[in-house]
Biopython code that builds the backbone (N, CA, C, O; Angstrom):
import numpy as np
from Bio.PDB.StructureBuilder import StructureBuilder

atoms = [
    (1, "MET", "N", (30.280, 11.148, -32.435)),
    (1, "MET", "CA", (31.277, 11.882, -33.180)),
    (1, "MET", "C", (30.853, 12.022, -34.632)),
    (1, "MET", "O", (30.335, 11.078, -35.229)),
    (2, "SER", "N", (31.066, 13.170, -35.183)),
    (2, "SER", "CA", (30.679, 13.445, -36.568)),
    (2, "SER", "C", (31.886, 13.288, -37.483)),
    (2, "SER", "O", (32.983, 13.752, -37.171)),
    (3, "GLN", "N", (31.667, 12.626, -38.618)),
    (3, "GLN", "CA", (32.738, 12.502, -39.603)),
    (3, "GLN", "C", (32.682, 13.686, -40.549)),
    (3, "GLN", "O", (31.603, 14.184, -40.866)),
    (4, "SER", "N", (33.842, 14.135, -40.998)),
    (4, "SER", "CA", (33.909, 15.229, -41.954)),
    (4, "SER", "C", (33.819, 14.679, -43.370)),
    (4, "SER", "O", (34.518, 13.726, -43.714)),
    (5, "HIS", "N", (32.982, 15.260, -44.173)),
    (5, "HIS", "CA", (32.829, 14.881, -45.575)),
    (5, "HIS", "C", (33.077, 16.101, -46.444)),
    (5, "HIS", "O", (32.940, 17.237, -45.989)),
    (6, "ASP", "N", (33.446, 15.862, -47.704)),
    (6, "ASP", "CA", (33.655, 16.974, -48.631)),
    (6, "ASP", "C", (32.419, 17.858, -48.721)),
    (6, "ASP", "O", (32.534, 19.080, -48.818)),
    (7, "SER", "N", (31.219, 17.237, -48.689)),
    (7, "SER", "CA", (29.995, 18.019, -48.805)),
    (7, "SER", "C", (29.816, 18.941, -47.604)),
    (7, "SER", "O", (29.178, 19.987, -47.717)),
    (8, "ASP", "N", (30.376, 18.563, -46.454)),
    (8, "ASP", "CA", (30.279, 19.406, -45.273)),
    (8, "ASP", "C", (31.104, 20.684, -45.424)),
    (8, "ASP", "O", (30.742, 21.726, -44.878)),
    (9, "SER", "N", (32.196, 20.606, -46.154)),
    (9, "SER", "CA", (33.081, 21.760, -46.297)),
    (9, "SER", "C", (32.672, 22.686, -47.427)),
    (9, "SER", "O", (33.229, 23.776, -47.563)),
    (10, "GLY", "N", (31.708, 22.272, -48.241)),
    (10, "GLY", "CA", (31.292, 23.085, -49.375)),
    (10, "GLY", "C", (32.137, 22.878, -50.608)),
    (10, "GLY", "O", (31.876, 23.489, -51.644)),
    (11, "TYR", "N", (33.151, 22.023, -50.521)),
    (11, "TYR", "CA", (34.032, 21.753, -51.655)),
    (11, "TYR", "C", (33.307, 20.900, -52.684)),
    (11, "TYR", "O", (32.708, 19.879, -52.347)),
    (12, "VAL", "N", (33.364, 21.328, -53.948)),
    (12, "VAL", "CA", (32.795, 20.552, -55.051)),
    (12, "VAL", "C", (33.927, 20.260, -56.021)),
    (12, "VAL", "O", (34.545, 21.191, -56.537)),
    (13, "PRO", "N", (34.219, 18.979, -56.286)),
    (13, "PRO", "CA", (35.298, 18.643, -57.217)),
    (13, "PRO", "C", (35.056, 19.253, -58.600)),
    (13, "PRO", "O", (33.913, 19.442, -59.018)),
    (14, "PHE", "N", (36.153, 19.558, -59.302)),
    (14, "PHE", "CA", (36.070, 20.186, -60.617)),
    (14, "PHE", "C", (35.135, 19.436, -61.555)),
    (14, "PHE", "O", (34.327, 20.058, -62.244)),
    (15, "ASP", "N", (35.233, 18.101, -61.592)),
    (15, "ASP", "CA", (34.437, 17.337, -62.548)),
    (15, "ASP", "C", (32.944, 17.341, -62.222)),
    (15, "ASP", "O", (32.134, 16.958, -63.066)),
    (16, "LYS", "N", (32.565, 17.765, -61.023)),
    (16, "LYS", "CA", (31.150, 17.837, -60.639)),
    (16, "LYS", "C", (30.573, 19.248, -60.785)),
    (16, "LYS", "O", (29.370, 19.442, -60.612)),
    (17, "GLN", "N", (31.411, 20.224, -61.098)),
    (17, "GLN", "CA", (30.953, 21.600, -61.261)),
    (17, "GLN", "C", (30.434, 21.816, -62.681)),
    (17, "GLN", "O", (30.747, 21.046, -63.590)),
    (18, "SER", "N", (29.638, 22.870, -62.862)),
    (18, "SER", "CA", (29.230, 23.261, -64.213)),
    (18, "SER", "C", (29.617, 24.714, -64.430)),
    (18, "SER", "O", (29.643, 25.517, -63.497)),
    (19, "PHE", "N", (29.920, 25.034, -65.691)),
    (19, "PHE", "CA", (30.460, 26.336, -66.033)),
    (19, "PHE", "C", (29.687, 26.958, -67.190)),
    (19, "PHE", "O", (29.126, 26.247, -68.024)),
    (20, "THR", "N", (29.660, 28.276, -67.235)),
    (20, "THR", "CA", (29.066, 28.987, -68.359)),
    (20, "THR", "C", (30.002, 28.870, -69.560)),
    (20, "THR", "O", (31.170, 28.515, -69.402)),
    (21, "PRO", "N", (29.498, 29.164, -70.753)),
    (21, "PRO", "CA", (30.397, 29.170, -71.912)),
    (21, "PRO", "C", (31.576, 30.136, -71.740)),
    (21, "PRO", "O", (32.696, 29.809, -72.132)),
    (22, "ALA", "N", (31.342, 31.311, -71.164)),
    (22, "ALA", "CA", (32.431, 32.274, -70.966)),
    (22, "ALA", "C", (33.483, 31.717, -70.013)),
    (22, "ALA", "O", (34.681, 31.854, -70.263)),
    (23, "GLN", "N", (33.045, 31.090, -68.922)),
    (23, "GLN", "CA", (33.984, 30.490, -67.983)),
    (23, "GLN", "C", (34.766, 29.359, -68.639)),
    (23, "GLN", "O", (35.974, 29.232, -68.442)),
    (24, "THR", "N", (34.069, 28.542, -69.418)),
    (24, "THR", "CA", (34.707, 27.412, -70.089)),
    (24, "THR", "C", (35.739, 27.896, -71.097)),
    (24, "THR", "O", (36.823, 27.320, -71.198)),
    (25, "ALA", "N", (35.416, 28.942, -71.839)),
    (25, "ALA", "CA", (36.373, 29.507, -72.789)),
    (25, "ALA", "C", (37.635, 29.962, -72.054)),
    (25, "ALA", "O", (38.746, 29.733, -72.534)),
    (26, "ASP", "N", (37.473, 30.601, -70.897)),
    (26, "ASP", "CA", (38.627, 31.026, -70.094)),
    (26, "ASP", "C", (39.436, 29.823, -69.624)),
    (26, "ASP", "O", (40.665, 29.834, -69.691)),
    (27, "ILE", "N", (38.751, 28.788, -69.150)),
    (27, "ILE", "CA", (39.441, 27.586, -68.655)),
    (27, "ILE", "C", (40.262, 26.943, -69.764)),
    (27, "ILE", "O", (41.395, 26.516, -69.542)),
    (28, "LEU", "N", (39.675, 26.877, -70.970)),
    (28, "LEU", "CA", (40.356, 26.225, -72.096)),
    (28, "LEU", "C", (41.318, 27.155, -72.831)),
    (28, "LEU", "O", (42.117, 26.695, -73.646)),
    (29, "GLY", "N", (41.252, 28.444, -72.554)),
    (29, "GLY", "CA", (42.143, 29.399, -73.215)),
    (29, "GLY", "C", (41.777, 29.647, -74.667)),
    (29, "GLY", "O", (42.649, 29.850, -75.512)),
    (30, "VAL", "N", (40.461, 29.629, -74.956)),
    (30, "VAL", "CA", (39.980, 29.901, -76.314)),
    (30, "VAL", "C", (38.965, 31.033, -76.259)),
    (30, "VAL", "O", (38.459, 31.367, -75.188)),
    (31, "CYS", "N", (38.668, 31.621, -77.412)),
    (31, "CYS", "CA", (37.635, 32.651, -77.451)),
    (31, "CYS", "C", (36.258, 31.974, -77.464)),
    (31, "CYS", "O", (36.142, 30.786, -77.761)),
    (32, "GLU", "N", (35.226, 32.748, -77.138)),
    (32, "GLU", "CA", (33.885, 32.173, -77.057)),
    (32, "GLU", "C", (33.396, 31.644, -78.397)),
    (32, "GLU", "O", (32.670, 30.650, -78.428)),
    (33, "SER", "N", (33.770, 32.275, -79.502)),
    (33, "SER", "CA", (33.321, 31.774, -80.807)),
    (33, "SER", "C", (33.923, 30.399, -81.092)),
    (33, "SER", "O", (33.260, 29.542, -81.675)),
    (34, "THR", "N", (35.172, 30.184, -80.685)),
    (34, "THR", "CA", (35.791, 28.862, -80.834)),
    (34, "THR", "C", (35.081, 27.851, -79.944)),
    (34, "THR", "O", (34.847, 26.714, -80.352)),
    (35, "LEU", "N", (34.740, 28.269, -78.724)),
    (35, "LEU", "CA", (34.030, 27.376, -77.816)),
    (35, "LEU", "C", (32.693, 26.949, -78.414)),
    (35, "LEU", "O", (32.352, 25.767, -78.371)),
    (36, "PHE", "N", (31.931, 27.889, -78.972)),
    (36, "PHE", "CA", (30.636, 27.539, -79.557)),
    (36, "PHE", "C", (30.798, 26.624, -80.768)),
    (36, "PHE", "O", (29.928, 25.797, -81.040)),
    (37, "GLU", "N", (31.891, 26.766, -81.485)),
    (37, "GLU", "CA", (32.168, 25.843, -82.596)),
    (37, "GLU", "C", (32.437, 24.437, -82.058)),
    (37, "GLU", "O", (31.982, 23.455, -82.645)),
    (38, "LEU", "N", (33.161, 24.332, -80.967)),
    (38, "LEU", "CA", (33.415, 23.035, -80.339)),
    (38, "LEU", "C", (32.104, 22.395, -79.868)),
    (38, "LEU", "O", (31.920, 21.183, -79.983)),
    (39, "LEU", "N", (31.202, 23.217, -79.341)),
    (39, "LEU", "CA", (29.897, 22.709, -78.912)),
    (39, "LEU", "C", (29.062, 22.269, -80.115)),
    (39, "LEU", "O", (28.410, 21.225, -80.085)),
    (40, "LYS", "N", (29.094, 23.076, -81.165)),
    (40, "LYS", "CA", (28.306, 22.781, -82.374)),
    (40, "LYS", "C", (28.749, 21.473, -83.036)),
    (40, "LYS", "O", (27.915, 20.706, -83.517)),
    (41, "THR", "N", (30.048, 21.223, -83.060)),
    (41, "THR", "CA", (30.563, 20.015, -83.709)),
    (41, "THR", "C", (30.484, 18.783, -82.802)),
    (41, "THR", "O", (30.711, 17.659, -83.251)),
    (42, "GLY", "N", (30.160, 19.001, -81.527)),
    (42, "GLY", "CA", (30.078, 17.879, -80.597)),
    (42, "GLY", "C", (31.404, 17.505, -79.967)),
    (42, "GLY", "O", (31.486, 16.514, -79.240)),
    (43, "ALA", "N", (32.446, 18.282, -80.233)),
    (43, "ALA", "CA", (33.753, 17.991, -79.645)),
    (43, "ALA", "C", (33.738, 18.222, -78.129)),
    (43, "ALA", "O", (34.526, 17.630, -77.392)),
    (44, "LEU", "N", (32.833, 19.089, -77.681)),
    (44, "LEU", "CA", (32.676, 19.392, -76.264)),
    (44, "LEU", "C", (31.196, 19.272, -75.930)),
    (44, "LEU", "O", (30.360, 19.894, -76.585)),
    (45, "ARG", "N", (30.866, 18.476, -74.916)),
    (45, "ARG", "CA", (29.470, 18.249, -74.540)),
    (45, "ARG", "C", (28.967, 19.348, -73.609)),
    (45, "ARG", "O", (29.726, 19.911, -72.820)),
    (46, "SER", "N", (27.681, 19.640, -73.716)),
    (46, "SER", "CA", (27.063, 20.626, -72.843)),
    (46, "SER", "C", (25.619, 20.219, -72.573)),
    (46, "SER", "O", (25.109, 19.261, -73.154)),
    (47, "PHE", "N", (24.979, 20.956, -71.692)),
    (47, "PHE", "CA", (23.556, 20.749, -71.420)),
    (47, "PHE", "C", (22.916, 22.105, -71.186)),
    (47, "PHE", "O", (23.607, 23.103, -70.979)),
    (48, "LYS", "N", (21.608, 22.132, -71.220)),
    (48, "LYS", "CA", (20.888, 23.386, -71.023)),
    (48, "LYS", "C", (20.075, 23.334, -69.739)),
    (48, "LYS", "O", (19.508, 22.303, -69.375)),
    (49, "VAL", "N", (20.037, 24.472, -69.066)),
    (49, "VAL", "CA", (19.184, 24.690, -67.905)),
    (49, "VAL", "C", (18.311, 25.871, -68.297)),
    (49, "VAL", "O", (18.740, 27.024, -68.247)),
    (50, "GLY", "N", (17.072, 25.563, -68.691)),
    (50, "GLY", "CA", (16.245, 26.615, -69.266)),
    (50, "GLY", "C", (16.869, 27.056, -70.571)),
    (50, "GLY", "O", (17.085, 26.240, -71.467)),
    (51, "ARG", "N", (17.159, 28.341, -70.686)),
    (51, "ARG", "CA", (17.805, 28.856, -71.902)),
    (51, "ARG", "C", (19.322, 28.936, -71.765)),
    (51, "ARG", "O", (20.022, 29.229, -72.734)),
    (52, "ALA", "N", (19.826, 28.674, -70.563)),
    (52, "ALA", "CA", (21.265, 28.797, -70.295)),
    (52, "ALA", "C", (22.001, 27.494, -70.607)),
    (52, "ALA", "O", (21.550, 26.408, -70.242)),
    (53, "ARG", "N", (23.121, 27.621, -71.276)),
    (53, "ARG", "CA", (23.956, 26.458, -71.599)),
    (53, "ARG", "C", (25.050, 26.333, -70.546)),
    (53, "ARG", "O", (25.626, 27.329, -70.109)),
    (54, "ARG", "N", (25.326, 25.096, -70.145)),
    (54, "ARG", "CA", (26.367, 24.814, -69.159)),
    (54, "ARG", "C", (27.240, 23.664, -69.636)),
    (54, "ARG", "O", (26.792, 22.785, -70.372)),
    (55, "ILE", "N", (28.491, 23.688, -69.204)),
    (55, "ILE", "CA", (29.462, 22.650, -69.545)),
    (55, "ILE", "C", (30.016, 22.129, -68.216)),
    (55, "ILE", "O", (30.430, 22.915, -67.364)),
    (56, "THR", "N", (30.024, 20.819, -68.042)),
    (56, "THR", "CA", (30.524, 20.259, -66.785)),
    (56, "THR", "C", (32.050, 20.170, -66.799)),
    (56, "THR", "O", (32.688, 20.129, -67.851)),
    (57, "GLY", "N", (32.599, 20.143, -65.598)),
    (57, "GLY", "CA", (34.037, 19.926, -65.467)),
    (57, "GLY", "C", (34.442, 18.592, -66.061)),
    (57, "GLY", "O", (35.527, 18.470, -66.629)),
    (58, "ALA", "N", (33.581, 17.587, -65.935)),
    (58, "ALA", "CA", (33.866, 16.271, -66.511)),
    (58, "ALA", "C", (33.965, 16.360, -68.034)),
    (58, "ALA", "O", (34.831, 15.722, -68.634)),
    (59, "ALA", "N", (33.085, 17.148, -68.665)),
    (59, "ALA", "CA", (33.132, 17.323, -70.120)),
    (59, "ALA", "C", (34.416, 18.048, -70.533)),
    (59, "ALA", "O", (35.010, 17.729, -71.562)),
    (60, "ILE", "N", (34.835, 19.014, -69.734)),
    (60, "ILE", "CA", (36.079, 19.742, -70.019)),
    (60, "ILE", "C", (37.267, 18.783, -69.901)),
    (60, "ILE", "O", (38.143, 18.764, -70.766)),
    (61, "ASP", "N", (37.293, 17.987, -68.821)),
    (61, "ASP", "CA", (38.372, 17.014, -68.648)),
    (61, "ASP", "C", (38.414, 16.017, -69.816)),
    (61, "ASP", "O", (39.489, 15.683, -70.315)),
    (62, "SER", "N", (37.239, 15.547, -70.245)),
    (62, "SER", "CA", (37.156, 14.604, -71.348)),
    (62, "SER", "C", (37.679, 15.232, -72.644)),
    (62, "SER", "O", (38.402, 14.587, -73.404)),
    (63, "PHE", "N", (37.312, 16.484, -72.887)),
    (63, "PHE", "CA", (37.785, 17.202, -74.077)),
    (63, "PHE", "C", (39.313, 17.341, -74.039)),
    (63, "PHE", "O", (39.984, 17.114, -75.045)),
    (64, "ARG", "N", (39.846, 17.706, -72.899)),
    (64, "ARG", "CA", (41.306, 17.856, -72.766)),
    (64, "ARG", "C", (42.017, 16.526, -73.013)),
    (64, "ARG", "O", (43.076, 16.495, -73.641)),
    (65, "ALA", "N", (41.445, 15.440, -72.527)),
    (65, "ALA", "CA", (42.050, 14.115, -72.680)),
    (65, "ALA", "C", (42.055, 13.674, -74.147)),
    (65, "ALA", "O", (42.994, 13.019, -74.600)),
    (66, "GLU", "N", (41.002, 14.036, -74.883)),
    (66, "GLU", "CA", (40.897, 13.647, -76.288)),
    (66, "GLU", "C", (41.752, 14.534, -77.185)),
    (66, "GLU", "O", (42.229, 14.092, -78.229)),
    (67, "GLY", "N", (41.944, 15.785, -76.776)),
    (67, "GLY", "CA", (42.633, 16.758, -77.592)),
    (67, "GLY", "C", (44.089, 16.570, -77.582)),
    (67, "GLY", "O", (44.813, 17.324, -78.232)),
]
sb = StructureBuilder()
sb.init_structure("model")
sb.init_model(0)
sb.init_chain("A")
sb.init_seg("    ")
for serial, (resi, resn, name, xyz) in enumerate(atoms, 1):
    if name == "N":
        sb.init_residue(resn, " ", resi, " ")
    sb.init_atom(name, np.array(xyz, "f"), 0.0, 1.0, " ", f" {name:<3s}", serial, name[0])
structure = sb.get_structure()
C-alpha cells in the first residue's frame, strides 16, 4: 500500500515557495518600488537565481510577523 504525501499531490506550502518581486509586491499590497526599498534596507530577505531575485514565502511570513 502506498502512503499519500504532500509531495505526491504537487502541493507546496506557502513558506517553501519562492516569488518574484512583482508577485511579492502583490502579496504584500505594496508597489514594486516600496518592495525594492524593503529589500534594500534588509527589512525583507531575498536571494538571487542567476540575475533573477526571489523572495521566499518564509521571508514574507517573517516580514509580516515583524511588521
